[in-house]
C-alpha positions, 0 to 999 in steps of 0.5 A: 365538348369531345373534339368532332361534336357537330356544332348544331349538337354543341350548340342545342347542349349548351342551350339545354344546359343554360336553360336548365341551370336558369330553372333550377336558380329560379325554382331555388329563388321561389324556395328561399323566398318561402323560407323567408316569409315562413321566417317572418311569421314565425318570429312575429308570432313567437316574439315576446311582449312589452311586459314579458320580463316583468314576470320572467320566472315569477313562480320559479324556484 
């Protein structure tokens, strides 16, 4: 804060900055959790079966 800033205003700016940071981190955590859930679903839906290697390359030159 610049010198001469009233203490009440400096405290309010600090509170707003803190609240904004916490809100941003909360949103980022929710987005990261959503991405992780989607990644797990994609991994389960695209995993190879038990016999996937047995037929690999069959019919290819």
